[in-house]
C-alpha positions as CSV (number, residue, x, y, z in Angstrom):
1,M,42.0,23.0,-214.7
2,K,42.8,21.9,-210.5
3,K,45.1,18.6,-210.7
4,I,43.7,16.1,-207.8
5,K,46.1,15.2,-205.6
6,K,43.7,14.8,-202.6
7,A,41.5,11.6,-201.4
8,V,38.8,10.8,-198.8
9,I,38.6,7.3,-197.8
10,P,35.4,7.4,-195.5
11,A,35.8,4.3,-193.2
12,A,33.8,4.7,-190.0
13,G,30.9,2.3,-190.6
14,L,30.2,-0.3,-188.0
15,G,30.4,-3.5,-190.9
16,T,27.2,-4.8,-189.0
17,R,27.2,-7.0,-192.9
18,V,29.3,-9.0,-191.4
19,L,29.1,-9.2,-187.8
20,P,30.8,-11.4,-185.8
21,A,34.1,-10.4,-187.8
22,T,33.6,-6.9,-187.0
23,K,32.9,-7.0,-183.7
24,A,36.4,-6.0,-182.9
25,M,38.1,-5.8,-186.0
26,P,37.0,-2.9,-188.6
27,K,35.7,-4.5,-191.8
28,E,37.9,-2.2,-193.6
29,M,41.6,-4.5,-191.5
30,L,39.7,-7.6,-193.1
31,T,42.6,-9.5,-195.2
32,I,42.3,-10.3,-198.6
33,V,45.1,-13.1,-198.7
34,D,47.8,-10.9,-197.0
35,K,46.8,-6.7,-197.4
36,P,43.9,-5.4,-195.3
37,A,41.3,-4.3,-197.7
38,I,42.3,-0.4,-196.6
39,Q,46.1,-1.0,-198.0
40,Y,44.3,-2.0,-201.1
41,I,42.6,1.8,-201.2
42,V,45.2,3.2,-200.5
43,E,47.8,1.9,-202.8
44,E,44.2,2.6,-205.4
45,A,45.1,6.2,-204.5
46,V,48.6,6.7,-204.9
47,N,48.9,5.1,-208.5
48,S,46.5,7.3,-209.4
49,G,49.0,10.3,-208.6
50,I,47.4,10.6,-205.3
51,K,49.5,11.0,-201.8
52,D,47.8,13.0,-199.5
53,I,44.9,10.9,-197.8
54,C,41.9,11.3,-195.4
55,I,40.6,8.2,-193.7
56,I,37.1,9.1,-191.7
57,L,37.2,6.7,-189.0
58,S,34.7,5.6,-185.6
59,R,35.9,5.0,-182.1
60,G,37.7,1.7,-182.0
61,K,39.1,1.7,-185.5
62,S,42.9,2.9,-184.1
63,I,44.1,-0.3,-185.6
64,V,43.6,1.4,-188.9
65,E,46.2,4.0,-187.9
66,D,48.7,1.3,-186.6
67,H,48.3,-0.1,-189.6
68,F,50.1,2.7,-191.6
69,D,52.5,3.8,-188.8
70,R,55.8,2.4,-188.2
71,S,56.6,-0.4,-186.1
72,P,60.2,0.0,-184.6
73,E,59.9,-3.7,-182.7
74,L,58.6,-5.9,-185.4
75,E,61.5,-3.8,-187.6
76,I,64.3,-4.4,-185.5
77,K,63.4,-8.1,-185.4
78,L,62.9,-8.6,-189.2
79,K,66.6,-7.0,-189.6
80,N,68.2,-8.8,-186.7
81,S,66.2,-12.0,-188.7
82,G,68.0,-10.7,-191.8
83,K,64.1,-10.8,-193.2
84,D,64.8,-8.2,-195.8
85,K,61.8,-8.6,-197.8
86,A,59.4,-8.2,-194.9
87,L,61.0,-5.3,-193.8
88,D,61.3,-3.9,-196.6
89,E,57.0,-4.4,-197.0
90,I,56.6,-3.1,-194.0
91,L,58.7,-0.1,-194.5
92,G,56.9,0.5,-197.5
93,I,53.2,0.3,-195.9
94,A,54.6,3.3,-193.5
95,N,55.6,5.3,-196.9
96,L,52.7,4.9,-199.3
97,A,51.4,8.2,-198.2
98,N,50.8,11.1,-196.3
99,I,47.8,10.3,-194.3
100,T,45.3,12.3,-191.8
101,Y,43.0,10.9,-190.0
102,V,39.2,12.5,-188.8
103,R,36.9,10.8,-186.4
104,Q,33.4,10.8,-186.9
105,Q,32.2,11.3,-184.0
106,E,28.1,10.0,-184.8
107,P,26.8,7.8,-187.8
108,K,25.1,10.3,-189.4
109,G,25.5,9.1,-193.3
110,L,28.2,9.3,-195.7
111,G,27.7,13.0,-196.5
112,H,28.1,13.6,-192.8
113,A,31.3,11.9,-192.7
114,I,32.7,13.7,-196.2
115,S,32.0,16.6,-194.6
116,C,34.2,16.0,-191.8
117,A,37.2,15.7,-193.9
118,K,36.5,19.2,-194.9
119,A,39.1,21.2,-193.4
120,F,41.8,18.6,-194.8
121,V,40.3,19.3,-198.2
122,G,40.7,23.1,-197.9
123,D,40.5,24.9,-201.4
124,D,40.9,21.8,-203.3
125,D,38.8,19.0,-205.4
126,F,39.2,15.7,-204.1
127,A,38.9,12.5,-204.8
128,V,36.4,10.1,-202.6
129,L,37.1,5.9,-202.4
130,Y,34.5,4.0,-200.4
131,G,36.1,2.1,-197.7
132,D,33.7,-0.6,-198.3
133,D,34.5,-1.6,-202.0
134,V,37.9,-3.0,-203.2
135,I,38.3,-2.3,-206.8
136,L,41.4,-4.1,-208.6
137,G,42.6,-3.8,-212.4
138,D,45.7,-2.6,-214.4
139,Y,44.1,0.7,-215.1
140,P,43.0,1.8,-211.1
141,C,39.6,2.8,-210.9
142,C,40.2,6.7,-209.1
143,R,42.4,7.0,-212.4
144,Q,40.2,6.4,-214.3
145,L,38.1,9.4,-212.7
146,V,40.7,11.6,-212.8
147,D,41.6,11.5,-216.2
148,Q,37.7,12.1,-217.1
149,Y,37.6,15.0,-214.7
150,E,40.9,16.7,-216.3
151,K,39.1,15.9,-219.5
152,Y,35.7,17.5,-218.8
153,G,36.1,20.0,-215.6
154,L,33.6,18.2,-213.9
155,G,32.8,16.4,-211.1
156,C,32.9,12.1,-212.0
157,V,31.3,8.9,-210.2
158,C,32.0,5.5,-211.1
159,M,29.0,3.1,-211.6
160,K,28.2,0.0,-213.3
161,E,24.8,-2.0,-214.2
162,V,23.1,-3.4,-211.8
163,P,19.9,-6.0,-211.9
164,F,16.8,-3.6,-212.1
165,E,15.8,-6.2,-209.5
166,Q,18.7,-4.6,-206.9
167,V,18.5,-1.0,-208.2
168,T,16.5,-0.1,-205.3
169,R,19.5,-1.1,-202.8
170,Y,21.7,1.6,-204.9
171,S,21.3,4.7,-206.7
172,S,20.1,5.3,-210.3
173,L,21.9,8.0,-212.4
174,K,20.2,9.2,-215.4
175,V,22.3,8.9,-218.0
176,D,23.4,10.2,-221.8
177,L,26.4,8.4,-224.0
178,L,29.5,10.7,-224.4
179,E,31.7,8.6,-225.5
180,N,33.0,4.7,-224.9
181,N,32.6,4.2,-221.4
182,V,31.6,8.0,-220.5
183,Y,28.5,9.1,-219.9
184,K,26.9,12.6,-219.1
185,V,24.5,12.6,-215.6
186,S,22.1,14.7,-215.0
187,D,20.3,13.4,-212.1
188,M,20.2,10.4,-209.7
189,I,18.6,9.0,-207.2
190,E,19.7,7.1,-203.6
191,K,17.4,4.1,-203.5
192,P,14.8,4.4,-205.7
193,A,11.4,3.2,-203.4
194,T,10.4,1.4,-206.4
195,K,12.8,0.0,-209.8
196,E,10.1,2.2,-211.9
197,L,11.1,5.5,-209.7
198,A,15.2,4.6,-211.2
199,F,16.5,6.8,-213.9
200,S,18.5,3.7,-215.3
201,N,19.5,0.6,-213.8
202,F,23.4,2.5,-213.4
203,S,24.2,3.0,-209.9
204,I,27.2,4.5,-208.2
205,L,29.7,1.8,-207.1
206,G,32.7,2.9,-204.6
207,R,34.5,6.1,-206.0
208,C,33.9,9.6,-207.2
209,V,35.7,13.0,-207.7
210,L,34.0,16.0,-206.6
211,P,34.4,19.5,-206.5
212,N,35.2,21.9,-203.5
213,E,31.6,23.3,-204.0
214,I,30.2,19.9,-202.8
215,F,31.0,20.8,-199.1
216,D,28.6,24.0,-199.6
217,I,25.8,21.5,-200.7
218,L,26.3,19.5,-197.9
219,D,26.6,21.9,-195.1
220,K,22.2,22.9,-196.8
221,I,20.5,19.3,-197.7
222,P,18.5,17.8,-195.2
223,K,18.7,14.2,-193.9
224,G,17.9,11.5,-196.7
225,A,17.3,7.8,-196.8
226,G,17.6,5.8,-193.9
227,G,17.3,9.3,-191.9
228,E,21.3,10.1,-192.6
229,Y,22.9,12.9,-194.6
230,Q,23.5,11.4,-198.0
231,L,26.1,12.1,-200.6
232,T,24.0,11.4,-203.1
233,D,21.5,13.7,-202.1
234,A,24.2,16.3,-202.5
235,M,25.9,15.0,-205.9
236,K,22.4,15.3,-207.1
237,I,22.2,18.8,-206.8
238,L,25.7,19.0,-208.6
239,A,24.9,17.0,-211.3
240,Q,21.5,18.8,-211.8
241,T,23.0,22.7,-211.9
242,K,26.4,21.4,-213.8
243,G,26.4,18.2,-214.7
244,M,28.4,15.4,-213.8
245,I,30.8,13.0,-215.5
246,G,30.1,8.9,-215.3
247,V,32.3,6.5,-216.0
248,D,31.5,2.5,-216.2
249,F,35.1,1.4,-215.4
250,V,37.3,-1.0,-215.7
251,G,38.1,-3.7,-213.3
252,T,36.8,-5.8,-210.9
253,R,34.8,-4.4,-207.7
254,Y,34.5,-6.4,-204.6
255,D,32.0,-5.1,-201.5
256,M,34.6,-5.8,-198.7
257,G,30.8,-5.4,-196.1
258,N,29.6,-8.1,-197.9
259,K,30.6,-12.0,-196.8
260,L,29.9,-13.1,-200.1
261,G,31.8,-10.3,-201.4
262,I,35.2,-11.1,-199.2
263,M,35.0,-14.2,-200.3
264,Q,35.2,-13.3,-203.6
265,A,38.2,-11.2,-203.2
266,A,40.4,-13.6,-201.3
267,V,39.3,-16.4,-204.2
268,E,40.2,-14.6,-206.8
269,T,42.9,-12.6,-205.3
270,A,45.0,-16.0,-204.5
271,I,44.9,-17.2,-207.4
272,K,46.9,-14.1,-209.1
273,H,49.4,-13.9,-206.1
274,N,53.1,-14.5,-206.5
275,E,54.1,-16.6,-203.9
276,I,50.7,-19.3,-203.7
277,G,48.6,-18.8,-206.6
278,E,49.7,-22.1,-208.6
279,D,49.1,-24.1,-205.6
280,F,45.8,-22.2,-204.9
281,K,45.0,-23.0,-208.0
282,A,45.9,-26.6,-207.9
283,Y,43.9,-26.9,-204.5
284,L,41.0,-25.2,-206.1
285,K,41.2,-27.9,-209.1
286,E,40.7,-30.7,-206.6
287,F,38.6,-29.5,-204.4
288,V,36.1,-28.4,-207.1
289,K,35.7,-32.1,-207.8
290,T,34.2,-32.9,-204.1
291,L,31.5,-30.6,-204.7
292,D,28.3,-32.0,-205.9
């Protein structure tokens, strides 16, 4: 069984749902307390045993590269000021992982974005962590998929049940229970036109582990929903022919392409933060008293 040692993070989207904040700043760099969203995602991959990471970017997102690079001027300033803790933290960011950057030159969909990482992936199987989704928990979501991949030898997706009224905004999976929170996935559909066309209200949310053959499938699929090349359409073929594994994951997902999701991530992370958590909880308790 191949080990999952590489991850791809597609982060080329324009973030139009959170304008105007994303007019000049990529949504992946929006902060959750004191770290940008994409750092949480990279840390999740690293905590899942993955050190080689490819981030797919589009024009105007070089700030993402700068964040994970060394900053000699800042390092010297912190060192000379005796701010050793802060220095260690920023050096840690630069040393988190071996990060490669690839540019998606045209917005042709998630499937096309993953295809841009083909040279990076080579002959390996790999994980995909969507740049829109921060998933926090003691058991890293990507690790949950890697564990099931190593057990069953099949591609894996993380999933959650969504209200049937919302399933047309997501994907819908045809599933059969295997054990605990693990299911066999035999079919799927991207954004079903009506909820009646849905297989179930289980939807893919933010993470998957894919066999290398997905690239051959991506090369052959036509454009799908929204006139774009959809990764779900390629995984559908994989599910129908070989089957996939669905993991009803443990953890809390925050949609960083959604204004409410961004605020929920900030508040719920701040409450647990080791520096400001107690003070922020005290503030919230007093603030809530002022609400009608």
